[in-house]
C-alpha positions as CSV (number, residue, x, y, z in Angstrom):
1,M,34.8,31.1,31.0
2,A,31.4,29.8,31.8
3,D,30.7,26.1,32.4
4,I,29.5,24.1,29.5
5,R,25.8,23.4,30.0
6,F,23.1,21.6,28.1
7,D,19.9,23.2,29.5
8,G,17.1,22.7,27.0
9,K,19.1,20.1,25.0
10,V,18.0,16.5,24.5
11,A,20.5,13.7,24.2
12,I,20.2,10.0,23.2
13,V,23.0,7.8,24.6
14,T,23.0,4.2,23.3
15,G,24.4,1.4,25.3
16,A,24.0,3.6,28.4
17,G,23.0,1.0,30.9
18,G,26.5,0.7,32.2
19,G,30.2,1.5,31.6
20,L,31.0,4.4,29.3
21,G,27.4,5.1,28.2
22,R,26.2,5.3,31.7
23,A,29.0,7.8,32.6
24,H,28.1,9.9,29.5
25,A,24.4,9.9,30.3
26,L,24.9,10.9,34.0
27,E,27.3,13.8,33.1
28,L,25.0,15.2,30.4
29,A,22.1,15.1,32.8
30,R,24.1,16.7,35.5
31,R,24.8,19.6,33.1
32,G,21.1,20.0,32.3
33,A,20.4,17.8,29.4
34,K,17.3,15.7,29.1
35,V,18.6,12.2,28.4
36,V,17.3,9.1,26.7
37,V,19.0,6.1,28.3
38,N,19.1,3.4,25.7
39,D,20.3,-0.1,26.5
40,L,19.2,-3.5,25.3
41,G,20.6,-5.0,28.5
42,G,22.1,-8.0,26.8
43,A,25.3,-10.0,27.4
44,M,28.5,-8.8,25.9
45,D,28.1,-11.3,23.0
46,G,24.8,-9.7,22.1
47,S,22.6,-12.4,23.4
48,A,19.5,-12.1,25.6
49,G,18.6,-8.5,26.6
50,H,16.1,-6.3,28.5
51,S,16.0,-2.7,29.6
52,E,16.4,-3.1,33.3
53,A,19.9,-1.6,33.1
54,S,18.5,1.6,31.4
55,L,15.8,1.9,34.1
56,K,18.4,1.9,36.8
57,V,20.4,4.7,35.1
58,V,17.2,6.7,34.7
59,E,16.5,6.3,38.4
60,E,20.0,7.7,39.2
61,I,19.4,10.7,37.0
62,K,16.0,11.4,38.5
63,A,17.4,11.0,42.0
64,A,19.9,13.7,41.2
65,G,17.2,16.1,40.0
66,G,17.6,15.4,36.2
67,E,15.2,14.4,33.5
68,A,15.5,11.0,31.7
69,I,13.5,8.3,30.0
70,A,14.6,4.6,29.4
71,N,14.6,2.8,26.2
72,G,15.3,-0.9,25.6
73,S,15.5,-0.9,21.8
74,S,18.2,-2.8,19.9
75,V,20.2,-0.3,17.8
76,T,20.2,-2.9,15.0
77,D,16.4,-3.1,14.8
78,D,14.7,-0.6,12.5
79,A,11.4,-0.7,14.4
80,G,13.2,-0.3,17.7
81,V,15.2,2.6,16.5
82,A,12.1,4.3,15.2
83,R,10.3,3.8,18.5
84,M,13.3,5.3,20.4
85,I,13.1,8.4,18.2
86,K,9.3,8.6,18.5
87,D,9.5,8.3,22.3
88,T,12.1,11.0,22.4
89,M,10.2,13.4,20.2
90,D,6.9,12.7,22.0
91,A,8.6,13.5,25.3
92,W,10.6,16.6,24.4
93,G,10.0,17.6,20.8
94,R,13.7,17.7,19.7
95,I,16.9,15.8,19.6
96,D,20.2,17.7,19.9
97,I,22.8,15.0,20.7
98,L,23.4,11.4,19.8
99,I,26.1,9.4,21.4
100,A,26.4,6.1,19.6
101,N,28.1,3.9,22.2
102,A,26.3,0.5,22.1
103,G,28.6,-2.4,21.4
104,I,29.4,-6.1,21.7
105,L,32.4,-8.4,21.3
106,R,32.9,-11.7,19.6
107,D,36.7,-12.0,19.7
108,K,38.4,-14.8,17.9
109,S,41.4,-15.0,15.5
110,F,40.3,-14.6,11.9
111,A,41.2,-18.2,11.2
112,K,38.8,-19.4,13.8
113,M,36.0,-16.8,13.4
114,E,32.7,-17.8,12.0
115,F,31.1,-15.4,9.5
116,G,28.1,-14.9,11.8
117,D,30.4,-13.5,14.5
118,F,31.8,-11.0,12.0
119,Q,28.4,-10.0,10.7
120,L,26.9,-9.5,14.2
121,V,29.7,-7.3,15.4
122,V,29.6,-5.1,12.3
123,D,25.8,-4.9,12.6
124,V,25.9,-3.7,16.2
125,H,28.8,-1.3,15.9
126,L,28.5,0.0,12.4
127,F,24.8,-0.3,11.5
128,G,23.9,0.2,15.1
129,T,25.4,3.7,14.7
130,V,24.2,4.3,11.2
131,K,20.5,3.6,12.0
132,P,20.2,6.0,14.9
133,A,22.2,8.6,13.1
134,K,19.9,8.3,10.0
135,A,16.8,8.5,12.3
136,V,18.0,11.8,13.9
137,W,19.6,13.3,10.8
138,E,16.5,15.1,9.4
139,I,15.5,16.3,12.9
140,M,18.9,17.9,13.4
141,R,18.9,19.4,9.9
142,A,15.5,20.9,10.5
143,Q,16.8,22.4,13.8
144,N,20.0,23.6,12.2
145,Y,21.7,22.0,15.1
146,G,23.1,18.6,16.1
147,R,26.0,16.9,17.7
148,I,26.8,13.2,17.0
149,V,29.6,11.3,18.6
150,V,30.5,7.8,17.3
151,T,32.6,5.4,19.2
152,T,35.7,4.1,17.5
153,S,38.6,2.1,18.9
154,S,42.3,1.7,18.7
155,S,41.5,-1.8,17.3
156,G,40.1,0.0,14.3
157,L,42.7,2.7,14.1
158,Y,45.7,0.4,14.7
159,G,44.6,-3.2,14.9
160,N,44.3,-5.8,17.7
161,F,44.8,-9.5,17.6
162,G,41.5,-11.4,17.5
163,Q,39.4,-8.4,16.6
164,S,39.1,-8.3,12.8
165,N,35.4,-8.0,13.1
166,Y,35.5,-5.3,15.7
167,G,38.3,-3.4,14.1
168,A,36.6,-3.4,10.7
169,A,33.5,-2.0,12.2
170,K,35.3,0.6,14.2
171,L,37.3,1.9,11.3
172,G,34.2,1.9,9.2
173,L,32.8,4.4,11.6
174,I,35.6,6.8,10.8
175,G,34.7,6.7,7.1
176,F,31.1,7.3,8.1
177,M,32.0,10.3,10.3
178,N,34.2,11.7,7.6
179,T,31.3,12.1,5.2
180,L,28.7,13.2,7.8
181,K,31.1,16.0,8.9
182,L,30.9,17.4,5.4
183,E,27.2,16.9,4.8
184,G,26.3,18.3,8.2
185,Q,28.3,21.5,8.0
186,K,25.6,23.8,6.5
187,N,23.1,22.7,9.2
188,N,25.5,23.1,12.1
189,I,25.7,19.3,12.7
190,H,29.1,18.4,14.1
191,V,30.2,14.8,14.0
192,N,33.2,13.4,15.9
193,A,34.6,10.2,17.2
194,I,35.8,9.0,20.6
195,A,38.4,6.2,20.9
196,P,38.2,5.3,24.6
197,V,40.3,3.2,26.9
198,A,38.3,2.2,29.9
199,A,37.6,-0.6,32.3
200,T,34.1,-1.8,31.3
201,R,32.3,-5.2,30.7
202,M,34.1,-5.3,27.4
203,T,37.5,-5.3,29.0
204,E,36.9,-7.3,32.2
205,N,38.3,-10.5,30.7
206,L,41.7,-9.0,30.0
207,G,43.0,-9.8,33.4
208,M,44.4,-6.3,34.3
209,P,45.4,-5.7,37.9
210,A,42.9,-3.9,40.1
211,E,45.1,-0.9,40.5
212,V,45.3,-0.5,36.8
213,L,41.5,-0.8,36.4
214,A,41.1,1.9,39.0
215,Q,42.9,4.3,36.7
216,L,40.7,3.4,33.7
217,K,37.3,4.3,35.0
218,P,34.7,5.2,32.3
219,E,34.1,8.5,33.8
220,F,37.7,9.5,33.1
221,V,36.8,9.4,29.3
222,T,33.4,11.2,29.7
223,P,34.8,14.8,29.8
224,G,36.1,14.5,26.2
225,V,32.8,13.0,25.0
226,V,30.7,15.7,26.6
227,F,32.9,18.4,25.1
228,L,32.3,16.8,21.7
229,C,28.5,17.2,22.4
230,S,28.8,20.9,23.2
231,E,28.2,23.9,21.1
232,D,31.9,24.5,21.1
233,A,32.7,21.1,19.6
234,P,34.8,20.8,16.5
235,T,33.8,18.5,13.7
236,G,35.5,15.5,12.1
237,H,37.9,14.8,14.9
238,I,39.0,11.5,16.5
239,L,39.6,12.1,20.2
240,T,41.4,9.3,22.0
241,A,40.9,9.2,25.8
242,G,41.8,7.1,28.8
243,A,42.9,7.5,32.4
244,G,42.5,11.2,32.1
245,A,44.8,11.5,29.1
246,F,43.5,12.9,25.8
247,A,45.0,13.0,22.3
248,L,44.0,13.5,18.7
249,A,44.3,10.7,16.2
250,R,44.6,11.5,12.5
251,I,44.8,9.7,9.2
252,V,47.7,11.3,7.4
253,E,49.1,11.1,3.9
254,T,52.7,11.7,2.8
255,E,53.5,14.3,0.2
256,G,54.7,11.4,-2.1
257,V,56.4,11.7,-5.4
258,Y,55.2,12.0,-9.0
259,L,56.5,9.1,-11.2
260,G,54.4,9.6,-14.3
261,P,51.5,7.6,-15.8
262,K,53.8,4.9,-17.2
263,T,55.5,4.1,-13.9
264,S,56.9,0.6,-13.6
265,V,56.6,-1.8,-10.6
266,E,60.4,-1.4,-10.2
267,S,60.1,2.4,-10.0
268,I,57.7,2.0,-7.1
269,R,60.2,-0.2,-5.4
270,D,63.2,2.1,-6.1
271,N,61.2,5.2,-4.9
272,W,59.6,3.6,-1.9
273,A,61.7,5.8,0.5
274,K,60.4,9.0,-1.2
275,I,56.8,7.7,-1.3
276,T,56.8,7.0,2.4
277,D,58.9,10.0,3.5
278,E,56.9,11.6,6.4
279,T,58.2,15.1,5.8
280,G,55.3,17.4,5.1
281,Q,52.6,14.8,5.6
282,K,49.1,16.1,6.0
283,A,45.7,15.2,7.4
284,Y,43.1,16.0,4.8
285,F,39.6,17.2,5.6
286,N,38.0,15.8,2.5
287,G,38.9,13.4,-0.4
288,G,39.2,16.3,-2.9
289,E,42.3,17.5,-1.1
290,Q,44.1,14.3,-2.0
291,T,42.9,14.6,-5.6
292,G,44.1,18.2,-5.7
293,K,47.6,17.1,-4.6
294,F,47.8,14.5,-7.4
295,F,46.9,17.2,-9.9
296,R,49.5,19.6,-8.4
297,K,52.2,17.0,-8.6
298,M,51.2,16.0,-12.2
299,Q,51.8,19.7,-13.1
300,G,55.2,19.7,-11.4
301,G,54.1,21.3,-8.1
């Protein structure tokens, strides 16, 4: 089969000044895409910031013969996001791909966490994805083509101590994706999520040995992300990736049991094994499938 190429396609990668975003931007450019390298250039807690990091990645892309422009907008700033979109359209007249990768950390146990730390992390990860996605949505609809990749995390899917803010934002992105995948279908807009495991600035304080970090390079995640940006991409999937390993994460629901509208609390307790029996569990594509199951069970099915 032919190699996957992005000739004539335009991609925006947020948080692309280093780590995962940089790896994604470089690979897309290597495969022919014109790339907007967005990076605020701030510290991992979201403070300070400039676009020097994005300029360096643009230089790398151009040195390799690719096309790219830098953008230093914050993904939480409405005016900054609007400027990023305008700069892209002025340069190339279209936007085919959005990889929402920008992120920060403010880790603390929930007991010790200030609300401001919770709010900021949700703003950057959740609204910092929603705002660029909203800004490109009508462009992609008009083109009848678009690929959006949001960045989730095992902390959102499964939990992680000290990351209630981060986990809430990351799982929120799955809810966001699950609706956009439905609304984008008729206009060939595919929306997927990547849950990466990689050695970046966001993991450098975990104290992992050098030999382990060498196996967790960001570029080992990038092939999965780039596939999700391609014309062959599925929609509504959560791809987990790290160290060259790839898997699919799903939210599943058991078949359950019909207990009737007058069920007692004790009946829930006594039937808990049936309610939680994993036999025949399914991953639904939309919420209506769950409702359909309840109606089927109500009718004895």
